[in-house]
C-alpha positions, 0 to 999 in steps of 0.5 A: 111892696119893695122887692129884694133889689130895692127900686127906684120910687117916685116922688110923692104927695101927703094930705091932712085930716080932720076928727071924725065923729067920736064914737060914744061908748056904752056905760052899762045903764039903761035910761028909762023914760017915761011920762013926766011926773011919773018917775017915781012910778017907773022907780018903783017898777025898776026896784019891783024887778030887781034893777038897781038904780045906777045914775041920775032921775030926772022927774021933770022928764020922767027919767030913771037911770037903772042897771040890768039885773045881774047876769042880764044883757042890756038889749034883753033888759031894754026890751023887757022894761019896754012893755012895763006899764008906765014906760014910754022909751028905754035906751042904751045909756052912752058916754061921749067922748071929747072930739079931738084931732091930733096935732100933727103938723102933716094932718092940718098943712095943706099939701103945696101942689093940691089943686095945681095942674099937675097934681091929683089932689083937690085944693085944700088937701093936707099933706097927710090925707090917708088916716082921714080916708081910711077912717082912722080918727074913728078907729082912734075914738074907740082905742088909741092902742097904747099896748099895740106891738107892730113888728116892721121886717125892714131895712131898719129905721132911724132911731134918732128921728122925733116921730119914732121917739118912745115907739121903738119897743125892740131894735133887732138886727137880723143881717147876716152878718150882723151889722152887714148895712149898719145897725138896726136903728140906722137905715141907709135905704130909708124905706124901713123908717118910712113904713115903719113911721106909717104905722106907728109914728108918735101921734098927737105930739105936734111934730110930722105926722100921725101914725095910724097906730096911734100910740102902738109901738115897734119891734124893728126887725133889720133884715138883709131880705134873704129868706133865713133872715125874713124867717128868723125875723118873722119867728123872733117878732113873733116871740116877742109878742107883735100882734101883727107883722109888716113885710113891705117887700118880696120875691117875683113869684118866678120860683116856689117860695122858701120853705123857711119862709112857709114854716115861719109864717105857718108859726106866726099865724098859729100863734095869732099874728096878723101878717100882712104883705105887700103886693107886686109894685108892678100890674101883675096877677103873680105877687110873689111871696110872702104875699102869695102865701098870705093870700094864695092863687085863687083864694082872693074873693073867699072871705074866709080864706088865707093866713093873712092880708096881701095888700096893694095900693090905692090912689086918691080917686079910690082906684088901683095905683097903675104900678100896683099888683092886681088879681086873686091874690089880693086881700085888700088895698090901702092908699099908697099913692096920690094919683097916676104916674107923672102926677105931682106928687104921687106918693105918701108922706112918711118920716125919712133919716136925716142922711141921704137915703138911697132913693136920693141918690144916683143917676135918678135921684128921687127928688122926694124929701119934703119938709113937715112943719119946718122939718125936712126929715120927711119924704113921699114915697109911692109903692104898695109898701106904704099902703101895707103898714097902715093894715098892719097898724089897723089890725094891731089896733083890733087886736089889742081891742078885742084880744079874744078874736083869733088872728084869722077873725081878725084877717076876715073883720078887716076885708069885710069891713073894707070901703067899696061900693054899696052891694060890691063884692071882691074886685080884682083891682083892690081886693075885698076894698079900701081899709077903713079902720074906723068901721073895723074898730067899731066892728070888733067892739060889738063881736063877744069871744069871751067866755061867761064865768059863774060861781055857786054856793050850796048848803043843805036843804031844809027837807030830806034829800034837798040842798039850796044852791045859789050861784051867780053869773057874768059875761066879763069883756075887754074894756070897749068891747060889748058883752052879749050878756048871760042867756043861761046858766046849767046847774050841774050834780054829779052824785058821789062816788058813782058819778051819776049826773044831773043837768038842769038849765036855767034862764040867767035871771034866776040865781037860786033853786032847790036840788032835790036828790037821794037823802044821805047822798054826797053831791058835787055842784058846779055851774056853765053859763052860756051867753047870748053870742053862743060862748060857753064857759069852761068847765071848772077843774073842781066843783064849787061845792060838795055837799050832803043831802040832809036824810 
């Protein structure tokens, strides 16, 4: 967090990461195994049960690949098939991914002071160590966030920086008067460039650092840090479709929060934007607004409380940084420093403007500029300001992977999946723990909040008063998210014109039935599917079919 009068920031450090194990994505098929030589019997059983052949057969090891019956979940089909005679094992098929590590130099270059007496970093620690320790390689195996959009309300950015090329979706000047300290594509302070790069620096481009959000893009709102400017920035970023907003600034909490900012926060939260604010850069319990608006006093220990995330700073030792805020207004932590004050270097590496920044001037210059891959447009800064954008990027990745998740549920998910000691809950120092983006994305892909869909057709039956009904039902999910599968389908018949309703609930595997009504009466029919996660199809605006029962 940087307060509205930007403080001096101590020079910092950086480390690198190596790729974690790639997550294996499900193919939607089942691998069915019998004894070697029994493949023909397994195939015959699958055909008789209505399963679809869908991949390789390997008779040498008794392997047959099938898809479940239409509307049936993989888990349900696996249990059913496993009980079949001759089947020895059933498993959900996965598709593995190539293991890949972004080629950004900071991920692989050893920090020059790692292992020295003045450093808290072990020997061999890379310059950019935060992505690996926060699980981002695992998150990137799930999604690289090609459509993710992060709003950064800050001091602008150096739009010419090589690590921000192609990453700037919008540059908006919210200063009053406009251009007070230059346009949004100019960053005299250096703070905004550093923060924006930690969220969405170009990743895998062979330059500098890797942004936490990999392929995410940025909406930059350059603010003069006034209440009206901040409120306008929150609303404008929301209207531009951002998935998360980062706010690495704050007041000291000595006066009530601005009503304008309160309204802007409500506006964004109501539209499912995940709001992230840096906690205080002092070891205090009062974090000030906007942080204390997102996680009000006393609500930190409640996993479901708050409208956003108040983020404090952790060190390489997985402890709260000595300068960082703590207490019941803290949601969770992310890395914002390498070690204790006075160690070398104490900060997190990020992009810097090409010109001298405010941090490098004055009577106590920070000495924080560094070189990454021979490029000197980088620097080490320590602060909760550095922790927050990593959380905002993770939130944007979750939102784009699983757009059915409301913003409040994303907030809860990031807290629930944060790294903390086994059996531990919330703590005053680190909130719910240190950000674990890999766990968050792995969890998000298993949560089905999408509604199933169905479609019915009808025709007069062969006997008086009967109608033959046929329907299809499926449980669509965003790419990368595991659908729970259709559990039941409710067939609804409405007699016309008196609108008397008859309902019948059937299991998902059944796709036809015969309706018995009054001979000669007209009926409107539709279906309502329900999935195994409890989601129910919306009632259609009109019936799928209207049929007169034969007399």
